[in-house]
N, C-alpha and C positions, 0 to 999 in steps of 0.2 A: 725490930724486924722491919726491913724495907718492904714497902708495899706499893701497889698501883692504885691510885685514886680514880683515874679515868683513862680511857683510850681515846685519842684524838685522831679522827680520820680526815683526810683532805679530800675535798670535792669541788668541782667546778661551780656547783650550785649548793652552797652549804645550808641554806634555808630549806630547800626541798629535801636534802639528805637528812637533816635533823628531824624534819617532819616525818620522814619515812620511819626512822627508828622509834619515834614516839608512837606513831600509829600502829606499826607492825608489832613491836615488842614491848612498848611501854617503857623504854629506856630514856633516861634524860641525863643524869649526872655521870653515870658510869661510861657512857659513850657520847662523845661530843664531836662536832664537825666544824671545821674551819675551811676557809677558801684556800684552794691550791690546785694548780694545773701542772704540776711537775711531770715531765714526760715519764711514762712507764709502759711496758708492754708485758703481756702474759701474766704468769703467776707472780704476785707481789710478795711472796715469801712468808705469809702468815694467814691464819684463819682465826675466826672468832667463834666460840661455841656458847650455846645456852643449854645448860643441863636442867632438866625438869623431872617431875615425879613419875609420869606415865605416858604411854603412847597417845592418849586422847589430847593431852596438853601439847605434845609435839605437833600433832596434826593441826590443832587450832592455831598455834603460832605460825606454822608454815602457811596455812591458808591466809592468815592476816598479812603475812609478808608478800604473798603473791598478789593479793588484792591491792596492796599498797605500791606495787610496781616491781617486785623482785621477780627473778626467773629461776626455774628449777634447774639444778645441776645434778643432784642425785635424789630421786623420789624416796620418800620415807618408806622404810621396810624393816622387818626384823633381821637381826644378825646374831652372831655368836655372843656379842657383848650386850645386846639390848635392842633398842629401836630408835631409828633416827633418819634424818635426811639432810641435804645441803641445798641452800639457795644462795643466789648472788644478788646482793642489794643493787639498786640503781647506780650507786657510786662505784660499784665494782668489787666491794669487799665480799668475801666468802663467809657464810654463816652456816654452822652445823647446829641443828636443833636435835637434841638427843635425850634419851632416858635409859637408865640401866634396866628398867622394868620392861617386860615383854607383854604384860597384860594390864588392863586398867583395873584400878581398885576403887574408883569413884568417878564422879562427873569431871569433865575437863575444866581446868582453871587457866588463868594466865600467869600463875605463879612461877617465877624463874628462881631456881635454887642457887645457881652460880653462873656468872659470866666468866668465860675462860679465854685468854689470849694464848694461842699457840704460835710460837715462832719457829720457822723452818731454819735449821742451822746446818752448817757444813761440817763442823767439828764439834761433836757433842761434849767431849771431855774439856775442850778449851772454853766453850761457852758456859758450861756448868761451873767450871772453876772461876771464870770471870764474874758470874753473878754471885757466887758464894763470897767472893772477895768484896762485893758491893753490899753485903749484908743480908742477902736472901738466904733462907734456910731451906734445905732440901726436905721435901715431904715424902716423895716417892722417886725412885730411880731404878731404871731397868738398863743397866750397862750403858752402851753407846746408842741405845734406841730412843729412850724417853726419859725426861726429867721433869718433875713437877715440884713447885716450891710451895711451902706452907703459906697459908693465906690468912691475914687478920680478917675479922668480920667486916662485911660490907665493902670489901675491896675486890678488884678483878684478880682472878687467879692467873698466874703465869706458868706456862709449861713450855718445854723445848722438845722438838721433834726433828728428826732428820728431814731436810728439805724435800727430798724426793718422796719419802714416806708420807709426809704431810700432804703433798700435792695429790698423791694417789688416794689417800683417805678422803680428800675433798672432791675427788673425781675430775681433776684437771691435769693438764700437762705441767711438768715441773719447770719448764723453761720460762724465763722472764728476765727483763732488764729494766734499769732505771730506778726511780724512787719507790720506796715501800708505800709512800703516801700515808704513813702512820707515825704518830708521835705518842710515846708512852709517858703519861704524867704520874709522877710518884714522889715519894720522899727520899729517894736515893739518887736523884739526878743533880745536875745535868751530866750526861755522858753519852757516848755512842758505843754500842757493843761490837763484838768481832764480826757480826754479820750486817752491820750498818744500821741497826735499829736505834733510833734516837730517843733518849729520855730527857724530859724536862722536869724541873722542880715544880711540884704541885703548887698552884696558887692558893693562898689562904683566904 
C-alpha cells in the first residue's frame, strides 16, 4: 500500500517555520520544511488537518499555534460534524484542528490522532483514478465530493476534496495561482498528479 511518510512545506525561513510546527503542534517527522520562495498567490490548493479526541485538545493546540505566530481563519466552534477551527501558520499553510466529539471526556492533552493532507482537486473521478493507479487504496468515497485513502499506521492520511469546497471549508477564497509550495514524500513517487501536486520518493 502506497503511503505518505511526510509532508514537506516550502518557506522563506525554513528554520523558523520548522520551529513553529514543533512548538505549536509537536510535529517533527510528519511535517518538514525546506527553503523555497516560489511565487504563489491566494489559496494554495490544500489544507492540513489535525484530528484529536475532544474539544479541549482542539482549543489547546489552537492556542499553542496562535502563541507561536499563527493567525485565526475560523474560530473554533461546534458544528454538525463535531468541533474545530482553522488557523494559518506563519508560512501560509492552512491548518484545521478538529474533533468529532462535541463534549470533553477528560483533561486536555496534546495527543494528535491523525495528520491529514487534503488536496483540492478539479476532477475528483480523474484524481481518484490516478491515485488508485499509483497503489493507493480507497478507504472512503462519496461520489465526486470526497475521497479518503486507507492509511498505514504512523503515516499521513491523504484525502481528496473539490477545490472550491475545500477552500470554503477552510474559510478562504478558492482563487489562487502559482506553486502549491508543497511536496509529498512517500513510497509511491516520484510523480506529479493531475492537479500539479508533486510527490518525491521518501528518503530512507
